[in-house]
C-alpha positions in Angstrom: -23.4 16.5 -48.4 -25.6 16.6 -51.5 -28.2 13.9 -51.6 -29.1 12.0 -54.7 -32.7 12.9 -56.0 -35.3 10.3 -57.0 -35.9 10.3 -60.8 -38.6 8.0 -62.2 -40.4 7.6 -65.4 -44.0 8.6 -65.9 -46.5 5.8 -66.2 -50.0 4.7 -66.1 -51.1 2.0 -63.6 -54.9 1.4 -63.1 -55.2 0.2 -59.7 -57.3 0.9 -56.5 -55.6 1.2 -53.2 -56.5 3.7 -50.5 -54.4 5.3 -47.7 -55.6 6.9 -44.6 -54.1 8.3 -41.4 -52.8 5.8 -38.8 -55.2 5.0 -36.1 -54.8 4.7 -32.2 -53.4 1.4 -30.9 -54.0 0.0 -27.5 -51.2 -1.1 -25.2 -52.2 -4.5 -24.1 -50.5 -6.8 -21.5 -50.1 -10.5 -22.6 -48.4 -12.8 -24.9 -47.1 -12.4 -28.4 -49.9 -11.5 -30.9 -49.8 -14.9 -32.7 -49.0 -17.0 -29.7 -45.9 -18.4 -31.6 -43.8 -20.0 -28.9 -40.7 -20.1 -31.2 -40.4 -16.2 -30.8 -42.2 -15.8 -27.6 -39.0 -15.3 -25.5 -37.4 -12.9 -28.0 -40.4 -10.6 -28.4 -41.1 -8.4 -25.4 -44.6 -9.5 -24.2 -45.5 -6.3 -22.6 -46.9 -4.5 -25.6 -48.9 -5.8 -28.6 -48.4 -4.8 -32.1 -50.7 -2.3 -33.7 -53.3 -4.8 -34.7 -55.9 -2.1 -34.8 -53.9 -0.1 -37.4 -55.4 -0.3 -40.9 -53.6 -2.8 -43.1 -54.3 -0.3 -46.0 -51.2 1.5 -44.6 -49.1 -1.5 -45.0 -47.3 -1.3 -48.3 -47.5 2.6 -48.3 -44.5 4.9 -48.3 -44.0 7.4 -45.4 -41.6 9.8 -44.1 -41.0 9.9 -40.4 -40.5 13.5 -39.0 -39.1 14.1 -35.5 -41.3 16.4 -33.4 -38.3 17.9 -31.6 -35.9 18.7 -34.5 -38.3 18.9 -37.5 -35.9 16.6 -39.4 -36.6 13.2 -41.1 -35.5 9.7 -40.3 -32.7 9.0 -42.9 -30.1 6.6 -44.0 -26.6 8.1 -43.5 -24.8 8.7 -46.9 -27.5 6.7 -48.9 -25.5 3.7 -48.1 -26.9 0.3 -48.4 -24.2 -1.5 -46.5 -25.1 -3.7 -43.5 -25.0 -1.6 -40.2 -25.2 1.8 -41.9 -26.3 4.3 -39.2 -29.8 5.7 -39.2 -29.7 9.5 -38.6 -32.0 12.6 -39.0 -31.8 14.9 -42.1 -33.6 17.9 -43.4 -36.7 17.5 -45.7 -35.9 16.7 -49.2 -37.0 14.5 -52.2 -34.6 11.7 -51.3 -35.2 7.9 -51.3 -33.2 7.6 -48.1 -36.1 9.4 -46.4 -38.7 7.2 -47.5 -39.8 4.1 -45.6 -42.5 1.4 -46.4 -44.7 0.1 -43.7 -44.9 -3.6 -43.5 -46.0 -6.5 -41.3 -43.7 -9.2 -40.0 -44.8 -12.8 -39.2 -45.8 -11.8 -35.7 -48.0 -8.9 -36.6 -45.5 -6.1 -35.6 -44.3 -3.4 -38.1 -41.3 -3.3 -40.1 -39.9 -0.1 -41.7 -38.3 -0.9 -45.1 -36.0 1.5 -46.8 -36.6 2.5 -50.4 -33.0 2.8 -51.3 -32.8 -0.5 -53.1 -35.5 -1.8 -55.4 -36.4 -5.4 -54.6 -34.1 -5.7 -51.5 -35.3 -5.7 -48.0 -33.2 -3.4 -46.0 -34.9 -2.3 -42.8 -34.4 -0.3 -39.6 -33.1 -2.6 -36.8 -32.0 -2.2 -33.2 -29.3 -4.0 -31.2 -29.8 -7.7 -30.4 -31.0 -7.2 -26.7 -32.7 -4.0 -27.4 -30.5 -2.1 -24.9 -31.2 1.6 -24.2 -28.6 3.8 -25.8 -27.7 1.4 -28.6 -27.6 2.8 -32.2 -30.3 2.0 -34.7 -28.9 0.9 -38.1 -29.9 -0.4 -41.5 -29.8 -4.1 -42.0 -31.0 -6.8 -44.3 -34.4 -8.1 -43.4 -34.5 -11.2 -41.2 -37.0 -14.0 -41.6 -38.5 -12.9 -38.5 -37.0 -11.2 -35.4 -37.8 -8.7 -32.8 -34.9 -6.5 -33.5 -36.4 -5.2 -36.8 -39.9 -5.1 -35.5 -41.8 -2.2 -33.9 -45.1 -1.3 -32.4 -46.7 2.3 -32.8 -48.3 4.2 -30.0 -50.3 7.2 -31.1 -50.1 10.3 -28.9 -52.8 13.1 -28.4 -50.7 15.5 -30.4 -50.9 13.1 -33.6 -47.3 12.0 -33.3 -46.2 8.3 -32.5 -43.7 6.6 -30.3 -42.0 3.8 -32.3 -41.6 1.2 -29.8 -39.1 -1.7 -30.0 -40.7 -5.2 -30.1 -37.5 -6.6 -28.4 -37.8 -4.1 -25.6 -41.2 -2.5 -24.9 -39.7 0.1 -22.7 -37.5 1.6 -25.4 -38.4 3.6 -28.5 -36.7 5.4 -31.4 -35.2 8.7 -30.4 -32.7 11.4 -31.7 -29.5 11.0 -29.8 -29.4 13.5 -26.9 -32.4 15.3 -28.4 -30.1 17.0 -31.0 -31.4 19.4 -33.6 -28.3 19.0 -35.8 -28.2 17.6 -39.2 -26.9 13.9 -39.2 -27.5 13.3 -35.6 -27.9 9.6 -34.9 -30.9 7.6 -34.0 -30.8 5.4 -30.8 -33.0 3.4 -28.5 -34.1 5.5 -25.5 -36.2 4.9 -22.4 -39.8 5.8 -23.1 -40.5 9.2 -21.5 -43.7 11.2 -21.6 -43.5 14.4 -23.5 -40.1 13.8 -24.8 -40.2 15.4 -28.3 -37.0 13.7 -29.5 -38.9 10.4 -29.2 -42.0 11.5 -31.1 -42.4 11.0 -34.8 -45.0 12.3 -37.3 -45.7 9.6 -39.9 -46.3 11.6 -43.0 -47.6 10.0 -46.4 -45.3 10.8 -49.2 -47.4 10.1 -52.3 -50.9 10.2 -53.5 -51.9 6.9 -55.0 -50.7 6.5 -58.6 -53.3 5.2 -60.8 -56.2 6.0 -58.4 -59.0 8.3 -59.7 -59.7 11.1 -57.3 -62.1 14.0 -56.7 -60.3 17.2 -55.3 -62.4 19.0 -52.8 -61.4 22.4 -51.9 -61.2 22.9 -48.0 -62.2 26.6 -48.2 -65.3 26.2 -50.4 -66.3 22.6 -50.1 -66.6 22.3 -53.9 -64.8 20.3 -56.3 -62.2 20.6 -59.1 -64.2 20.5 -62.3 -64.0 21.3 -66.1 -66.1 24.1 -67.4 -69.0 22.7 -69.7 -67.5 19.2 -69.7 -65.1 20.7 -72.3 -62.3 18.6 -73.8 -60.6 21.2 -76.0 -57.3 22.8 -75.5 -57.7 25.8 -73.1 -60.9 24.8 -71.4 -61.0 26.5 -68.1 -61.1 24.7 -64.8 -63.6 25.8 -62.2 -65.1 24.6 -58.9 -68.4 22.9 -59.0 -70.8 21.0 -56.3 -70.1 17.3 -56.1 -72.2 15.4 -58.6 -70.1 12.1 -59.6 -69.4 13.7 -62.8 -66.5 12.5 -65.1 -65.5 16.2 -65.2 -64.7 16.0 -61.6 -62.6 12.8 -61.8 -58.8 13.1 -62.0 -56.4 10.1 -62.5 -53.0 10.7 -61.0 -49.9 9.5 -62.6 -46.2 9.9 -61.4 -43.7 12.0 -63.2 -40.6 12.3 -60.8 -40.1 12.7 -57.1 -43.2 14.4 -55.6 -44.3 15.6 -59.1 -47.5 14.2 -60.7 -49.7 14.7 -63.6 -53.6 14.9 -63.3 -55.4 13.6 -66.2 -59.1 14.5 -66.7 -61.4 11.5 -66.8 -63.2 13.2 -69.6 -60.4 12.3 -72.0 -57.9 10.0 -70.6 -58.1 6.7 -72.5 -54.4 7.0 -73.7 -52.4 8.1 -70.8 -49.3 10.1 -72.0 -50.6 9.7 -75.6 -52.1 12.1 -78.2 -55.5 13.4 -76.9 -54.7 12.9 -73.4 -55.9 16.0 -71.6 -54.3 17.2 -68.2 -54.4 19.9 -65.7 -52.2 22.9 -67.0 -51.0 26.0 -65.2 -50.3 28.0 -68.4 -47.0 28.5 -69.9 -46.1 31.7 -68.1 -47.3 30.3 -64.6 -47.9 33.6 -62.9 -50.0 34.5 -60.0 -53.6 35.0 -61.2 -53.4 32.8 -64.2 -56.5 30.8 -65.0 -55.8 27.0 -64.9 -56.9 25.1 -67.9 -56.8 21.6 -69.3 -54.5 21.1 -72.4 -53.1 18.1 -74.4 -50.2 16.4 -72.6 -46.9 17.8 -73.9 -44.4 17.0 -71.1 -44.5 20.6 -70.1 -43.5 21.7 -66.6 -46.7 23.6 -66.2 -48.5 20.3 -66.5 -46.5 18.7 -63.7 -47.6 19.4 -60.1 -46.0 19.0 -56.6 -48.6 17.4 -54.5 -47.6 18.1 -51.0 -49.6 16.8 -48.0 -50.4 19.1 -45.1 -50.7 18.1 -41.5 -54.4 18.6 -41.7 -54.7 15.8 -44.3 -55.2 18.3 -47.3 -52.7 18.7 -50.2 -51.3 21.8 -51.9 -50.7 21.5 -55.7 -48.0 23.7 -57.2 -46.8 23.6 -60.8 -43.2 22.5 -61.3 -42.7 25.6 -63.5 -43.2 27.7 -60.5 -43.2 26.1 -57.1 -44.0 29.5 -55.3 -47.6 29.2 -56.5 -50.5 27.0 -55.6 -53.7 25.9 -57.2 -56.4 28.1 -55.7 -59.9 29.5 -55.9 -60.1 32.9 -57.5 -60.9 35.6 -54.8 -61.6 32.8 -52.3 -65.0 32.3 -53.7 -67.6 29.9 -52.5 -69.7 30.3 -55.5 -70.4 27.5 -58.0 -68.4 27.9 -61.3 -65.9 30.2 -59.7 -62.6 30.0 -61.6 -59.5 28.0 -60.4 -56.3 29.9 -60.7 -52.7 30.0 -59.4 -51.9 32.1 -56.3 -48.9 32.9 -54.3 -48.3 30.1 -51.7 -50.0 31.0 -48.4 -52.1 29.7 -45.5 -55.5 30.0 -47.2 -57.8 27.2 -47.1 -58.7 27.8 -50.6 -55.3 26.5 -51.6 -55.9 23.2 -49.8 -57.5 20.2 -51.4 -58.8 16.9 -50.1 -58.0 14.0 -52.4 -61.2 11.8 -52.3 -60.9 8.5 -54.2 -63.8 7.8 -56.6 -65.3 5.0 -54.4 -66.9 2.4 -56.7 -65.3 1.4 -59.9 -65.0 -1.7 -62.1 -61.7 -3.7 -62.4 -60.3 -7.0 -63.7 -57.8 -9.0 -61.8 -55.0 -10.7 -64.0 -52.5 -13.0 -62.6 -48.8 -12.0 -63.0 -47.5 -15.6 -63.4 -49.9 -16.9 -66.0 -51.7 -13.8 -67.4 -55.1 -15.4 -66.8 -58.1 -13.5 -65.2 -60.2 -14.1 -62.2 -63.5 -15.4 -63.6 -66.8 -16.4 -61.9 -67.4 -20.1 -62.6 -70.3 -20.3 -65.2 -70.8 -16.5 -64.7 -73.7 -17.2 -62.2 -75.1 -14.6 -59.8 -75.7 -17.2 -57.0 -73.5 -17.9 -54.1 -71.1 -20.7 -54.0 -69.5 -20.1 -57.5 -65.7 -21.0 -57.6 -63.4 -18.2 -58.9 -61.2 -19.7 -61.6 -58.5 -18.4 -64.0 -59.5 -18.0 -67.6 -58.4 -16.2 -70.7 -59.8 -12.8 -71.2 -63.3 -12.9 -72.3 -64.7 -10.1 -74.3 -67.9 -8.3 -73.0 -68.2 -10.7 -70.2 -69.4 -9.6 -66.8 -67.9 -12.9 -65.3 -64.4 -11.1 -65.2 -65.6 -7.7 -64.0 -65.5 -6.9 -60.3 -66.9 -3.8 -58.6 -64.6 -2.6 -55.7 -66.5 -0.9 -53.1 -64.7 0.8 -50.2 -65.8 0.6 -46.6 -64.7 3.8 -44.9 -65.4 2.6 -41.4 -63.7 -0.8 -41.7 -61.0 0.4 -44.0 -61.4 -2.5 -46.5 -62.8 -3.4 -49.9 -65.3 -5.8 -51.1 -65.2 -7.1 -54.6 -68.4 -8.1 -56.2 -68.7 -9.6 -59.8 -70.8 -7.6 -62.2 -72.6 -10.8 -63.1 -74.3 -10.3 -59.6 -76.7 -7.4 -60.0 -73.9 -5.4 -61.7 -71.6 -5.8 -58.7 -74.0 -5.1 -55.8 -74.8 -8.7 -55.0 -72.5 -11.7 -53.9 -68.9 -10.8 -53.1 -65.5 -12.6 -53.2 -65.3 -14.7 -50.1 -63.2 -17.7 -49.0 -64.8 -21.0 -48.7 -64.3 -22.4 -45.2 -62.6 -19.2 -43.9 -59.1 -17.8 -44.2 -56.7 -20.8 -44.4 -54.1 -22.5 -46.5 -55.5 -24.0 -49.8 -59.1 -22.7 -49.2 -61.0 -21.7 -52.3 -62.0 -18.3 -53.3 -65.7 -18.2 -54.3 -68.6 -15.9 -54.4 -70.9 -15.7 -51.4 -73.7 -13.4 -49.9 -72.1 -10.3 -48.3 -72.5 -11.0 -44.6 -69.6 -8.9 -43.3 -67.2 -11.9 -42.6 -63.5 -10.9 -42.4 -62.8 -13.2 -45.4 -64.7 -10.6 -47.4 -62.6 -7.7 -46.4 -59.9 -7.2 -49.0 -56.8 -5.1 -48.9 -54.2 -4.5 -51.7 -50.4 -4.4 -51.1 -48.1 -3.1 -53.8 -45.4 -5.2 -55.2 -42.7 -4.0 -54.8 -44.0 -2.6 -51.6 -43.2 1.0 -51.9 -45.0 3.7 -54.1 -41.8 5.4 -55.3 -41.6 2.5 -57.8 -43.1 3.3 -61.1 -42.5 0.1 -63.1 -45.6 -0.3 -65.3 -45.3 -4.1 -64.6 -45.9 -3.6 -60.9 -48.5 -5.9 -59.4 -50.5 -6.2 -56.2 -51.0 -8.8 -53.6 -54.6 -9.3 -52.5 -54.9 -10.1 -48.9 -57.4 -9.6 -46.1 -58.0 -6.8 -43.4 -57.6 -9.1 -40.4 -55.3 -11.6 -41.6 -52.5 -10.3 -44.0 -50.5 -13.5 -43.8 -52.7 -15.2 -46.5 -52.9 -13.9 -50.1 -54.8 -14.9 -53.2 -52.9 -17.5 -55.3 -53.9 -20.4 -57.6 -53.9 -24.2 -57.8 -54.6 -25.5 -61.2 -57.3 -23.2 -62.5 -58.7 -22.5 -59.2 -58.0 -19.3 -57.1 -57.1 -20.2 -53.6 -55.4 -18.8 -50.6 -51.8 -19.6 -49.7 -49.3 -18.1 -47.1 -47.5 -15.0 -48.5 -44.2 -16.0 -50.2 -43.9 -13.2 -52.7 -44.4 -15.7 -55.6 -45.4 -14.2 -58.9 -48.5 -16.5 -58.6 -49.5 -14.4 -55.7 -49.2 -11.1 -57.6 -52.1 -9.5 -59.6 -52.5 -6.8 -62.1 -55.5 -4.8 -61.1 -56.8 -3.5 -64.4 -59.2 -0.5 -64.6 -62.1 -1.4 -67.0 -62.0 2.0 -68.7 -64.7 1.3 -71.3 -67.2 -0.1 -68.8 -66.7 2.6 -66.2 -67.0 5.3 -68.8 -70.2 3.8 -70.2 -71.8 3.3 -66.8 -70.9 7.0 -65.9 -72.6 8.1 -69.2 -75.7 6.0 -68.7 -76.2 7.1 -65.2 -75.9 10.8 -66.3 -79.0 10.3 -68.5 -81.3 10.4 -65.5 -83.3 7.3 -66.4 -86.3 6.6 -63.9 -87.3 3.2 -62.4 -90.2 1.5 -64.4 -92.3 0.0 -61.8 -92.9 -0.2 -58.0 -91.3 -1.5 -55.9 -87.7 -1.1 -56.6 -86.6 -4.8 -56.6 -84.7 -7.1 -58.9 -85.2 -10.9 -58.7 -82.7 -12.0 -61.5 -79.6 -10.5 -62.7 -78.2 -9.9 -66.2 -75.8 -12.6 -67.3 -75.7 -16.4 -67.2 -77.9 -18.1 -64.9 -79.1 -21.7 -64.2 -82.8 -22.4 -64.6 -82.5 -26.0 -65.4 -80.0 -25.1 -68.2 -77.0 -22.8 -68.5 -78.3 -19.8 -70.4 -77.5 -16.2 -70.9 -80.1 -13.8 -69.4 -79.9 -10.6 -71.5 -82.0 -8.4 -69.1 -82.9 -8.0 -65.5 -86.3 -9.4 -64.0 -88.2 -7.0 -61.8 -91.0 -8.8 -59.8 -94.3 -7.0 -59.9 -97.9 -8.0 -59.2 -100.3 -8.6 -62.0 -101.2 -5.4 -63.9 -98.7 -3.2 -62.1 -98.4 0.2 -63.8 -95.4 0.3 -66.1 -93.9 3.8 -66.7 -91.4 4.7 -69.4 -87.9 5.1 -68.0 -87.0 7.7 -70.6 -88.6 9.9 -73.3 -88.8 8.3 -76.8 -91.1 6.5 -79.0 -92.5 3.0 -79.4 -91.0 1.3 -82.5 -92.4 -2.1 -81.9 -95.0 -3.8 -79.9 -96.6 -7.3 -80.4 -97.3 -10.6 -79.0 -94.4 -13.2 -79.5 -95.5 -16.7 -80.1 -92.0 -18.1 -80.6 -89.6 -17.0 -77.8 -91.8 -17.1 -74.8 -91.9 -13.4 -74.3 -95.7 -12.8 -74.4 -96.8 -9.3 -74.9 -93.7 -7.0 -75.3 -92.7 -3.5 -76.5 -89.6 -1.8 -77.7 -89.2 1.8 -76.8 -86.5 3.7 -78.6 -85.2 6.3 -76.1 -84.0 9.8 -77.0 -80.5 8.9 -75.6 -77.8 7.4 -77.6 -75.8 4.2 -76.9 -72.4 4.9 -75.2 -69.8 5.9 -77.9 -72.3 5.5 -80.6 -74.7 7.2 -83.0 -77.4 4.5 -82.4 -80.3 5.3 -80.1 -80.5 3.2 -77.0 -83.7 0.9 -77.1 -85.4 -0.8 -74.2 -87.4 -4.0 -74.3 -90.3 -4.6 -72.0 -91.8 -8.1 -72.1 -94.2 -10.5 -70.2 -96.8 -7.7 -70.2 -100.5 -8.3 -69.2 -101.7 -6.9 -72.5 -100.7 -4.9 -75.7 -99.3 -1.4 -74.7 -101.8 0.1 -77.2 -104.5 -1.2 -75.0 -103.1 0.5 -72.1 -101.9 3.8 -73.9 -103.6 4.1 -77.4 -101.0 6.7 -78.3 -98.4 3.9 -78.6 -100.1 2.6 -81.8 -98.2 5.3 -83.5 -94.4 5.0 -83.7 -94.3 8.8 -84.3 -95.8 9.5 -80.9 -93.3 11.1 -78.4 -93.3 9.4 -75.1 -92.6 11.4 -71.9 -90.3 10.0 -69.2 -92.6 8.7 -66.5 -95.6 8.2 -68.9 -97.8 5.1 -68.4 -97.0 2.7 -71.2 -98.3 -0.7 -70.0 -99.2 -3.2 -67.4 -97.0 -5.9 -66.0 -98.1 -9.6 -66.2 -96.9 -13.1 -66.8 -97.7 -13.7 -70.5 -95.3 -16.0 -72.4 -93.0 -18.4 -70.6 -92.5 -16.2 -67.5 -93.3 -18.6 -64.7 -94.2 -15.7 -62.4 -95.6 -12.1 -62.4 -92.5 -9.9 -63.3 -91.2 -7.4 -65.9 -88.3 -8.5 -68.1 -86.3 -5.3 -69.1 -83.5 -5.3 -71.5 -81.2 -2.6 -73.0 -80.7 -2.9 -76.7 -77.5 -1.4 -78.0 -77.6 -2.2 -81.7 -80.5 -0.4 -82.6 -82.6 -3.4 -83.7 -86.3 -4.3 -83.5 -86.6 -7.7 -81.9 -88.3 -10.9 -83.2 -88.5 -9.5 -86.7 -87.6 -11.5 -89.9 -88.3 -15.0 -88.1 -86.1 -14.0 -85.2 -83.3 -12.4 -87.2 -83.0 -9.8 -84.5 -82.7 -10.9 -81.1 -81.8 -9.6 -77.6 -80.4 -12.8 -76.2 -76.6 -11.9 -76.3 -74.1 -9.8 -74.6 -73.0 -8.2 -77.8 -76.2 -6.4 -78.5 -77.3 -5.7 -74.9 -76.0 -4.1 -71.9 -76.8 -4.5 -68.2 -79.8 -2.4 -67.4 -78.7 -1.7 -63.8 -75.9 0.3 -65.4 -78.5 3.0 -65.9 -78.9 3.7 -62.1 -76.8 4.6 -59.1 -78.0 1.5 -57.4 -77.2 2.6 -53.8 -78.9 6.0 -54.5 -82.3 4.6 -55.7 -82.4 1.9 -53.0 -82.8 -1.2 -54.9 -83.5 -4.6 -53.1 -82.0 -7.7 -54.7 -83.4 -11.1 -54.3 -81.5 -14.2 -55.4 -83.2 -16.7 -57.7 
């Protein structure tokens, strides 16, 4: 029988979701997981669902490979009729082999077929879970143990898929057959029975996610030589350095074929100027891999095939007998990346490591409005509301940070220390109607976010796909809205519960650029007491800088090389002694030099460093340029530091130029990898 292959359109979806191997579940005697008496008698109480499995795996697409036969769990004849038999079938790029992992209302797992977009066809056993009964495809019930399963991980990495209706029975190939089309049945659990054991294999990388690709053989990363963006720039390996040249965005072409877009030039995915990984037109063994403008060519489309050790092999569609490899199995920096005949070499295997911290916006599918921090304040207790999109506002930008041990995300608005302060939380804990607000990150479960694709399988490539935002420990509640407030509600699948998770391309690229400049911290200790953005100090005003607490006359060092273009005492704006240093670096995507304002100084910078009397004097990074103080209307000893992006001198022409707005400043914390330099934050 010839199967129908999956064909889908290429697209770009900026989203962040991670997927990881499934974890070990504990068998626990007791009642049903939720204690729901209505279903207690139907669910077998002898085994708990896999509550310890990461909910990041829910909503992901898998194939289930039988350990005994090596074949995959499949829907017979691609049929979507009620009662269609579930069988085993050889490996192939078929929708009938793809299953999406979901929760039911009791916390058990459901395997949803990918054959019908938008319809819930699932694997189901017989009513009483009798041993020997056939397993079939059926429309999803509201809740019921026949369609629900627990997973028990074995020491060999495979799983028993155990019926929630009968905890002594599991999925098995009928009579341990190794024949194509052999049926799947419920069988009594037996230790060591290979026909009852299933490897759960991820089918896809995560579309729209940015990855670093680490080679298993060398430990180095897929990189672009010299940060080049011209056609034909060679690809190499290089040590990890958080460089845009090591970041690749994956988009879907068809089946298990993907396109890898370099983050150096990827503003217009599938458009003119978009540069992608290219295996050369002839695609022969030994060919140097390059980047090239996207042209829909088969040498630019790659099969990304997961290996059992968790790595991936990448083969160009033009010649699937080749794999992306390191030339001569080199472990040297700058070694070329080429194509080699498929083999067992570790130098052909790549780990896909998501870029861990990125800035996103959350737009509601039902009304098109964006999650917004009320009044844009850094402090705890700010309600999250839905507003029209703001330009240049950190009230709508959220830094998603992945917790690898807990397998969840936290989302922090950039108005709070550039996304390292307060986080999204739920007022009063996870419950119906409770408001989403900001709160100090204290490790509570209502801060542990997960994202589920809607429709909940990754073979879908509709650019209008959205995500549900739920919680690591309680996926039954999702973010919704009531009026203009973002609140929690039980998951009903409503469009108001679906969110577009939009990658903030300009901000992320600007931040990557600024951090690459290597700016130093201006004073000791490394502490920030007030964030960039709106704050409430008796009135609701925009703070165009960060405040760094420092004792009187603490040494102030230039964060960059440059020259002093202005220094004075300000009698009008409460800034006291101040200085403007024009750095040798440029504003992101501009020919204007980046300038830094330091204010509330103890004295004129020319008194501390007489060389600064001349605007022609070249300052070195780390050179002493002043002393901190509390001159002007500071209220305490601290340094006010602002980044000026329009090239202006401040407080000239009767205040005609100012740095009190978002449009001509940028958050100074964007200059630094905050976690790397060990900053401490204190809420005002």
